[in-house]
C-alpha positions in Angstrom: 62.7 54.5 94.2 66.2 56.4 92.6 69.1 57.9 94.4 68.6 61.7 93.2 72.1 61.4 91.3 70.8 58.7 89.2 67.6 60.6 88.5 69.3 63.5 87.6 71.5 61.8 85.1 68.4 60.3 83.7 67.0 63.4 83.1 69.9 64.9 81.9 70.3 61.8 79.3 66.7 62.6 78.2 67.0 66.0 77.7 70.3 65.3 75.6 68.0 62.7 73.6 65.4 65.5 72.9 68.2 67.9 71.8 69.5 65.6 69.3 65.9 64.7 68.1 65.7 68.5 67.3 68.8 68.3 65.0 66.2 66.8 62.5 63.5 69.3 62.7 63.6 72.9 61.2 63.4 74.3 64.5 67.3 74.4 65.5 67.4 77.8 67.2 66.9 78.7 70.6 64.4 75.6 71.9 67.7 73.1 71.3 69.9 75.6 73.2 67.9 76.0 76.0 67.2 71.9 76.3 70.9 71.9 76.2 71.4 74.2 78.9 68.9 72.7 81.0 70.5 69.1 80.7 73.8 70.8 81.8 72.4 72.4 84.8 70.6 69.1 85.8 73.7 67.2 85.2 75.8 69.4 87.5 73.0 69.4 90.5 73.1 65.5 89.9 77.2 65.8 90.6 76.4 67.5 93.8 73.8 65.1 94.7 76.2 62.3 94.2 78.9 64.0 96.6 76.3 64.1 99.3 75.5 60.6 98.8 79.0 59.5 99.2 80.1 61.6 101.9 76.9 61.8 104.0 75.1 58.8 102.8 72.3 61.1 101.8 69.2 60.5 101.5 69.3 58.2 104.8 65.9 56.9 104.4 67.1 54.7 101.7 69.5 53.0 103.6 68.0 49.8 105.1 70.6 49.5 108.0 70.6 53.1 109.9 72.6 51.9 112.9 75.1 50.7 110.3 75.1 54.1 108.5 75.5 56.1 111.8 78.3 54.1 112.9 80.2 54.6 109.6 79.6 58.6 109.9 80.8 58.5 113.5 83.9 56.5 112.2 84.7 59.1 109.6 84.2 62.2 111.6 86.6 60.3 114.2 89.0 60.1 111.7 88.8 63.7 110.4 89.4 64.5 114.0 92.5 63.1 114.3 93.7 64.3 111.1 93.4 67.9 112.3 
């Protein structure tokens, strides 16, 4: 199973590849622009998931050691409270 950010990156890359293939066909208009727009949207959404995965260890079910993840989150929240 892949992380959501990795999956978004793979889908975005596939869509860019399809857009490049459309360069060599006669239909270069709206289809290519729409595919590239979807690729950008999915890529940006993947970046948002990457931030969630880094900060909150999301999705938690993919981490084998749940107690280690909870301890890490508690340490992070304690550090934030000290800095505020």
